N, C-alpha and C positions, 0 to 999 in steps of 0.2 A: 586806214588807221588815222584817227583824228589826233592832232597834237595841239597843245596849248603852250604858248610862251608867256612866262611870268617874269617880271623884273623884281628882284629882291629889294625891299625898301631899305635894308641895312647896308648892304655892300654893292647894290646896283648891278648884281650879276644877272645874266639872262638864263633862266631855267626852262628847258623844253620838257614838257610833261605829257605822257601818254594819257589821253582822256579816258580810255577804257579801264586801265589798271591803276592809274594815279602814280605810276612809277616815273622817276626822273630819267629821261633819255639822254640829255646832255646838259652840261653846265659850262657857261662861258663867262669868265670874269671880266669886269669892266677894265678897259685898258687905262692904265695910270700914266700921267705925264712923267717924263724923266725929271728927277729932282737934282738939285745941286749937290755937290760933295758935302758941304756943311750940313745940309738938311739930312742927308743919308747918315752922316756921322752922329748927328743928334738923335736920329731914330734908333741907331744901334745902341746908343747910350741908354735910351729909354727901355729898350728891350733887355739890356743887361740888368738894369735896376729891377725890372719885372721878374726876370729869372731868379735873381738873388732873393727877392722877397718871397717868391713861391718856394724856393729851396729852404729858406729859413723857416717858413710856415710848416713845411713837410717834416723838417727835422724836429721841430717842437712837438708836432703831433706824434711822431715816432717815439719820443721820450715817454709820453703818457700811454702809449699803446700797450706796453707790458702790464702796467697797472690795471688798465681797463679790461684786458683779457683775463687777468687773474680774478677780478671782481665778477666777471661774467661766468667764469668757471665755478667760483664758489656758489653763486646763485643757482647755477644748473645742478650742482651737487646737492644743495638744499632741496631743490624741487625733486630731484631723483630720490632723496631719502623720504620725502613725503609721499611720493607716488610709488614706492617700492612694492606695495601689496597689490597694486593693480597690474593686470597683464599688459604687455606692450602692444599697442595697436599701430601698425604701419600705416601711415596716411595714404600710401599708394594702394593698399588693399581695400580702401573704402569705396572704390569705383563700383 
């Protein structure tokens, strides 16, 4: 079995890939040097800000979700009223 080792350009991790199937056999992350306490504290602060931003973004999208689902339902009902004379064709039966 032939194996290929590739270095990821983003995270510099080493990926071992099977040449026949193209599947990843192993993944080894680049070892990072130990940081100081202040650097770790700053990194945790950045991660907290990112989590808070993602959470607020998801909360705002959930506020509009009900309205969007209602609009999609109304559009589907309009389409169902237009197509009510046609028989239903199951897309799985077209094979």
